[in-house]
N, C-alpha and C positions, 0 to 999 in steps of 0.2 A: 503902567498901573494907574488905577483911578485915584483921585484925591480923597482925602478923609471926608470932605463935604459930599462928594458924589456917593461914597459908600453909605454915609448916614442917610442921604435922601433915598437911596435904593432900599435901605433897611426899613425906613418909615413908610414909603409909598408902595413898594413892590413886595416886600416880604412879610410885613406885620400881620396881614390877614391870615396867611398860611401859618405863621408862627403861633398866633393865638389859638387856632384850631388844633394845631399839633400839641401845644402846651396843655390844652384840655385833655387830649388823648393821653399824654404823658402822665398826667395826674391820675386818670382812671387806671392806667397801667400800674402805677405805684400802689394804689389802693388794692388792686388785685394781688400784687406781690406781697403786701403787708398781710392780707388775710391768709394767703397761702402759707406765708412764713409762720404765722401763728399756729396754723393747723399742723405744719411739720414739726414745730417746736413742741406743741402739745403731745403729738404722737411719740416723739422721742422721749419726753418725760414719762409718758404712760408706760413705755417699755423699760426705761432705765431704772425707775424707782424699785420695782420688784426685783429686777435683775441684779441691782447693786447689792441686795441682801444675800443673794445666792451665789453670785460669781466672785471667785477669789482672785481672778486675774484682772487687774485694773485696765489693761490694754483693751480687753474685749468690750468693756463698757463704751469705748469710743466708736465702736462699729456702727451702732444706730445713728450716731451724730454724723459720721462720715457719709452713710447712706442717705440720711436726710438732707445733708448739704448738697450731695450730688443730684438728688431729685429736685431740690429747689433751683439749682443752677440750670438744669435742663429745662425746667418749666419756665424760668425767667427768660431763657433764650427763646423758647417757643412763643411765649406771649409777646415778646418785644419785636418779633420778626416784622409784623405789619407796620408798627410804628417806625422802625428803622427804614423800611422800604418807602414809606410815605415821606419821611424826612429827606431821603436822598433824591427822590423824584420831584418833590415840591420845593425843596430849599437848596440842596447842594447843586443840583443841575442848574438852577436859576443863578446861583452865584458864579458858576462857570461861564454861563452865557453873558453875565454882567461883565466879567473880566474880558472875555473875547467871544463874540457871537458866532465866530467861525468854528468853534470847537464843539465836539460831540462827546456824549457821556453815556456809559452803561455801567450801572453799579455792580452787576454780577460778573462782569468780564475782567480779564487781566491778560498781561503779556505771557505768551506760552513759554514753557521750559526750554525748548530748543532755541528760541530767540535769546532767552536769558543766558544760556551757555555760549551762544554765538558771540556774545560780547567779550569773551575771554577774560573777564574781570575775575571770576571765581572759577577755580579749577575743580573743586569737588562737585560732583553731580548730585543734586538733592534727590532723595527718595520720598520726601514729604514736601509738596510744593503747592501753594495756593495763593490767592490774592483777590483783589476786587478793585472797584472804582477806576475803570479804564477811561481815560480821556484821550481823544485823538482828533486830528484835524490840522489845519494850517494856521500857524501863528506868524502873521506877516507873510514872508516868502518861504517859510520853513515848515516842512511837514514834521509833526511831533507826535509822540505817543508817551503816555506815562500812566502808572498805576501804583498801587501799594502791593508789595510782594512779601511773602514769608517763605524762605527756602531753608529746609532742614535736612541734615543727614542723620539717619537713625541706624544704629548698629546694635547687635546683640539682642537678647530677649530676657524676659523675667528680671531677676536681680541684676543681670549684666547688661540690661538695656541702657543704651546711652544715646542722648540726642545732642547734636552740635548744630547751633544756628549758623548757617552759612551767611545768610543775609536777611535782614528784616528792615523794611523801610520803603522809600520812594525810588522807583526805577524809571528812568527817563531815556527815551531814544529820539534823536533828531537827525534829519538829513543834513550832512555837512557840505553838500554840493561839491564833493571832491571824492573820486575813487582812490582809495589807498591801496598801494601794492603790498604793503606790509601790515602788521598789526602792532599798534603802540598802546601800551597799558600804563595808566597813571595810578599808582597805589599809595595809600598813606605810608609815610616813611617812619614806621614804628621801630624797625630794627636798629637803625642808626641812632635814634633818640635813646633807645634803651641800652645799647651796647657800644655806642661810639664807633671807634675805628673797626672793632670786631664786627659790629653790625653792618658796616659798609662792605666788609669783605664777604659776609654771609649773603648780602644782596647780590654781589658780583657772582657768587657761586650758584645762584638760583637758575639752574639750567632749564627748568620747565617754563620759564618766563621769557627766554631770549636774553640778549645782552642788555646790561644796564646802560642807560644813556646818561652821559655827563653833559650838563647844561650850564650856561653862563648866567645863572640866576640863583645866588645863594639862598634868598628867601624862599623861592620855589622848591629848591632841593632840600631845604630844611623841613618842608611840609610833605613832599612827595618823593617816591622812588619811581623812575620811569624805565620801562623795559620795552624793547622793540626788536624786530627782525632786521631793521634797516636804520642804522644810525643817522644817515643823511636825511631820509624822509621824516624821521621822528623830529629832528631839529627843524625841518621845514614846516611841519605841522605845528609844533610848539614854538611859535614865534614869540619874541619878547612880549608883545602885546597880549597874546593869548595866555601866556604863563601868568602875567600880571592879573588878568581877569579871573583865571582859575584860582589864584591865591586869594583874591578879594572875595570870590564866591565862597571859598572855604572859611574865611574869616567871618563873612556875613552869616552863614548858617551855624557856625560853631559846632559842626557835626563832622563825623567821619565821612569823607567823600572819596569815591572811586570813579575812575573815568577810563574810557578806552576809545580808540579810533580804529574801526574795523570795517572793511568793505567801503561803503560811502556814508557810514553813520558814526555819530558820536553817541556813546552810551554813558550815562551818569547815574551812579547809585549813591543815595544819601541815606545813611543809617538813622533809624528812629526806633526807640523802644516802645513808644505808645502807638496805638492805632490812630491813624491820621484823620479819617473822614467818617468815623462812627459817631452818632448822636449820643450825648450823655443822658442816661436814663434818670439819674438821681440829682440832676441840677436843671434849673430852668433854661429854656432856650430863648426866652424873651430878651435876655441881656445882650446888648450890642457887643460886649466883649466876646461872647461866645461866637457870634457871627464873624467878628473880626479875626478870631483864631482860624476858622475855616478858610476865610478869605486869604489870610497870610500863608497858610499851608499850600493852598492852590496857587497863590501868587508866586510862591517860592519855585514851584515846578514850572509854571508857564513862563516865569521870568528868566529861566535859564537861557532862553533864546536871546534875550537882551544882555544878560550877564556875560555870555560868551560871544556876543556880537554876531550871532549866526545869520542874521538877516543881511549882513554886509557880504555880498557875494563876490569875494576877492578872487575866487577860482571859478572855473567852469569845469563841468564833469568831462572827463576824457572818455 
């Protein structure tokens, strides 16, 4: 990763011109949204005042407010599309190239659902699946891909409609330079933390995951539960050094981390509640702290190669 001085110089010399132009566009966008918001609010009041005198059901009074809010949200999204596209093309892509010029970026693209499921990390197949901000290329000697994903399973309809978030966050794939004969999945160890001995037994009974793997690293096992089709290969993959690096990565991110080793790839999923690479409409983008946040999020993903020491080719593909 670059030093703080390099980032500041990049911000001042390479980005400031684009940022000032985008800041002017952002302010024009805010003015449009304020004017439109006043119009919507005025229309809502125009309908509500006479309606309040005649309608005896208070809940109905909120209908114009809900409709007005939906119209405003749709319009705000429509008006901000060009601004967001410019930000990603003129700022975000340049930050990616600043971190590593060998990487490519496409804001509208993302990793497909079949590849997501191929990771074996999540067993539920999403029926609502989208994402954006695909980055791909070679980081050192390692081919990588990552993007932001949102995977949801929706069931029922009407009042019985229910949505379950399978995963939201950063999804990363890298070539591990080793073909695995089995699948090994590293999941957050929530069951044992919540239920202790009973949780451990429930993990062992998880037949859909394969057999649980016992490892000689208490710190790692306190964070993760490992399942594999092959105990020997799983221990071969999860060497003491790699387990330590995975634990350190989990501590560094402070987030829920999933991982799997399938085929010849390592898959890493890092949960985030917020959208990672979207520009903030209602705050300035001229602040260095804003740029530093995008840089840190991108650096987290690209840095997985170094965090897991993937460029050290200790194996050759069979």
